[in-house]
C-alpha positions in Angstrom: 87.3 70.9 92.5 86.3 69.3 95.8 86.0 72.0 98.4 84.9 69.8 101.3 88.3 69.8 103.1 88.2 73.6 103.4 84.6 73.5 104.7 85.2 71.0 107.4 88.6 72.2 108.6 87.3 74.6 111.3 83.6 73.8 112.0 83.5 75.9 115.2 84.7 79.2 113.6 87.7 80.7 112.0 91.2 80.7 113.5 91.8 83.9 115.4 95.0 85.8 114.6 95.7 88.4 117.3 97.7 91.4 115.9 100.0 92.8 118.6 101.1 95.9 116.7 99.2 98.4 118.9 100.6 97.0 122.1 104.0 98.0 120.6 102.6 101.4 119.7 101.8 102.1 123.4 105.3 101.0 124.4 106.9 103.2 121.7 105.0 106.2 122.8 107.4 106.5 125.7 110.3 104.4 124.5 111.8 101.7 126.6 110.5 98.2 127.0 107.1 98.4 128.6 104.5 97.2 127.9 106.3 94.3 126.2 104.4 93.1 123.1 106.2 89.7 123.2 105.1 89.0 126.8 101.5 90.1 125.9 101.6 87.9 122.8 102.2 85.0 125.2 99.2 86.1 127.3 97.1 86.2 124.1 98.1 82.7 123.3 97.2 81.5 126.8 93.8 83.1 126.3 93.2 81.3 123.1 94.8 83.1 120.2 95.6 80.6 117.4 98.1 82.8 115.6 100.1 85.9 116.5 100.2 88.6 113.8 102.6 91.5 113.6 103.6 94.0 110.9 107.3 95.0 110.8 107.1 98.4 109.0 109.8 100.2 107.1 109.7 103.0 109.7 109.5 100.5 112.7 106.7 102.6 114.2 105.5 99.7 116.4 107.1 96.3 116.0 110.9 96.4 116.1 113.5 94.0 114.7 114.4 92.6 118.1 110.7 92.0 118.8 110.6 89.7 115.8 113.5 87.6 117.1 111.9 87.3 120.5 108.5 86.4 119.1 110.2 83.6 117.2 111.9 82.4 120.4 109.0 82.6 122.8 105.7 82.3 121.0 104.7 78.7 120.4 101.8 79.2 118.0 102.2 80.1 114.3 103.5 83.6 113.6 102.0 85.7 110.8 104.6 88.2 109.7 103.0 91.1 107.8 105.4 93.0 105.6 105.7 95.1 102.5 107.1 93.5 99.3 110.6 95.0 99.6 114.0 93.3 99.4 114.8 94.3 103.0 111.6 92.7 104.4 111.9 89.6 102.2 115.4 89.1 103.5 114.3 89.5 107.1 111.5 86.9 106.5 113.9 84.5 104.9 116.2 84.7 108.0 113.2 84.5 110.5 111.3 81.8 108.7 107.9 82.4 110.2 105.2 79.9 109.6 103.0 82.4 107.8 103.6 85.6 105.9 101.0 88.2 104.7 102.3 90.6 102.1 100.7 94.0 102.4 100.9 97.4 100.7 102.7 100.1 102.7 103.1 103.8 102.5 105.2 105.6 105.1 102.6 108.5 105.6 99.6 106.2 106.1 98.1 105.8 109.6 97.1 102.2 108.9 97.0 99.9 105.8 94.6 101.7 103.6 93.8 99.1 101.0 94.9 95.9 99.3 97.9 95.1 97.2 97.9 95.7 93.4 98.9 92.2 92.6 97.9 92.5 88.9 99.9 95.7 88.4 103.1 94.1 90.0 102.5 90.5 89.1 106.2 89.6 88.3 107.3 91.1 91.7 104.6 89.1 93.5 105.5 85.9 91.7 109.2 86.3 92.7 108.2 87.1 96.4 105.9 84.1 96.6 108.6 81.8 95.2 111.3 83.1 97.6 109.1 82.8 100.7 107.9 79.4 99.7 111.5 78.3 99.5 112.0 79.7 103.0 109.2 77.5 104.3 106.6 80.2 104.9 103.0 80.0 103.8 102.2 83.2 101.9 99.0 85.2 101.9 98.4 88.3 99.8 96.4 91.1 101.4 93.9 92.3 98.8 90.4 93.7 98.3 87.8 91.3 97.2 88.2 92.3 93.6 87.9 89.6 90.9 91.0 90.6 89.0 93.2 90.9 92.1 92.0 87.4 93.3 92.9 85.9 89.9 96.2 87.6 89.9 97.0 86.3 93.4 96.4 82.7 92.1 98.7 83.5 89.1 101.3 84.8 91.5 101.5 81.4 93.2 100.1 82.5 96.6 98.2 79.7 98.4 96.2 82.2 100.4 94.5 85.6 100.2 93.4 87.8 103.0 90.6 90.2 102.2 90.8 93.8 103.5 87.6 94.4 105.4 88.3 98.1 106.2 85.4 99.5 104.1 83.0 97.1 105.7 84.2 97.9 109.2 83.9 101.6 108.6 80.4 101.3 107.2 79.5 99.2 110.3 80.7 101.9 112.6 78.8 104.5 110.6 75.6 102.3 110.9 75.2 102.5 107.2 73.2 99.3 106.7 73.1 99.6 102.9 76.8 99.9 102.5 77.4 97.1 105.0 75.3 94.8 102.9 77.1 95.9 99.7 80.5 95.2 101.2 79.3 91.9 102.6 78.1 90.8 99.1 81.4 91.9 97.6 83.2 89.8 100.2 80.9 86.8 99.6 81.5 87.0 95.9 85.3 87.3 96.4 85.3 84.2 98.7 83.5 82.2 96.1 85.9 83.2 93.3 89.0 82.6 95.5 87.8 79.2 96.6 87.1 78.2 93.0 90.7 79.0 92.3 91.8 76.8 95.2 92.9 79.7 97.4 92.6 79.5 101.2 90.7 82.6 102.3 91.2 84.9 105.3 89.9 88.3 106.3 90.8 91.2 108.5 91.1 94.9 109.2 89.0 97.1 111.4 86.6 94.4 112.6 85.1 95.0 116.0 82.7 93.7 118.6 79.3 95.3 119.4 78.9 97.7 122.3 77.5 95.1 124.6 78.6 95.8 128.1 79.9 99.2 127.1 76.8 101.4 126.9 78.1 104.5 125.1 75.5 106.5 123.2 77.8 107.3 120.3 78.6 103.6 119.6 76.5 101.1 117.6 73.7 99.6 119.7 74.7 96.6 121.8 72.1 94.3 120.1 73.5 95.0 116.7 75.5 92.1 115.1 79.1 93.0 115.3 81.3 93.5 112.2 83.6 90.7 113.5 80.6 88.3 113.7 79.3 89.3 110.2 82.6 88.2 108.7 83.4 85.2 110.9 80.0 83.8 110.1 81.0 83.2 106.5 82.1 79.6 106.4 84.9 80.2 103.8 86.7 82.6 106.1 89.4 80.3 107.6 91.3 82.9 109.6 90.3 86.2 111.1 93.1 88.7 111.9 92.2 91.4 114.4 94.4 94.0 116.2 93.3 97.5 116.9 89.8 96.8 118.0 90.9 93.8 120.2 93.6 95.9 121.9 91.0 98.7 122.3 88.6 96.3 123.9 91.4 95.1 126.2 91.5 98.6 127.7 88.0 97.9 129.1 88.2 94.2 130.0 91.9 93.1 130.0 93.7 91.3 127.2 92.8 87.7 128.2 89.1 88.5 128.2 89.4 90.5 125.0 90.9 87.6 123.2 88.3 85.3 124.7 85.5 87.6 123.7 86.6 87.8 120.1 87.1 84.1 119.9 83.6 83.4 121.4 82.1 85.9 119.0 83.6 84.1 116.0 82.4 80.7 117.3 78.9 82.0 118.1 78.6 83.4 114.6 78.6 80.0 113.1 76.2 78.3 115.4 72.7 77.6 114.0 
């Protein structure tokens, strides 16, 4: 298989998907309409976001149904609609017709998405979902760990893309556990090779952050340490990087436009010789 088109598609770095869920979390803490995640999604686009990502959860803990409709009307870059594989969510996606969909596991009691989909264990369900969403005109990605069997099952399900869950890597980076970071990085590299060999487009995300440069806090990783975002963005087969919590957290220090610019610059720098 000729992989050159993938390698040359984005020579300056992966596309940056900005996840706006935690802007909605702040709004929902007090109810009402402020801060408006849709307005701030537009600010993120102006600052350089290539994609706007959001997760409509069963319990609507952050993004709401009306947000989805307003995002569709007002955001003029591709939308990446994250959702569980339920009939309710598939129906909403079919009505909304976002450019991209990322199917994710979801448990009501979890704080954040804790791992990847079990595509192999629910292959028939995944095949049906991928077929339905393809018919709706959405490009489907399956959110999985970089496990060989899950990657192969994703190809069998008919998904054109996978997004690798980088939470374990991100946590090891925060803990400054160098050995575990390298173990997780090798797992990710191996997964990228296997997915590419199967013709899958490859994305990554969850928990990735910048270094502490400019924010000298003694409990944070040292500012001269390569960031977890840069470690993953440097891998040439990572075509899209989806970041939310750490980017919104960084925006509390520097503002949203600069936070988007900082993450995008980090991704571009990571691929420079």
